[in-house]
C-alpha positions, 0 to 999 in steps of 0.5 A: 131464187138462184144460189147467187141471190141466196148467198148475197142475201145471207151475206147482207143479213150477216153484215147487218147482224154483225154490225148490230152485235159489235155496236152493242158490245160493252167497252169492257168486252172489247179486248176479248172480242178483239182476241176472237177476231184476231183468231178468225183473221189468222184462220183467214190468212192460212186459208188464203195462203193455201188457196194462193199457193195451190198448184193449179191456182189461176191468176185471179185466185192468186190476186184475190188471195193476195188481197185477202192475206193483206187485209187479214194481216192488216186486221190482225196487226191493227187489232193487237195495236188497239188492244195494247192501247186499250190495256194501257188505258187501264194501267195506273200512272207510274204503276209497275209494268 
């Protein structure tokens, strides 16, 4: 097997494993899980910014870096919005803020 085939195999296995883990998460654990994924996305944003802004960056790496930054920031913002909405579901109506 070549390095590319091994890398694709690991990626596919990680994808299926991740889907199964996420699917079996209790709704009560949703907020801590979203916090963790937001932290991982923040690391992705920093890495993409470093690669995109590197001095010898090619046009391809700049375009892919921009796409990575956009996707990760969208994931972070969406995660906070979903977490906020879920936390509002647990508040009592007319309760204190």
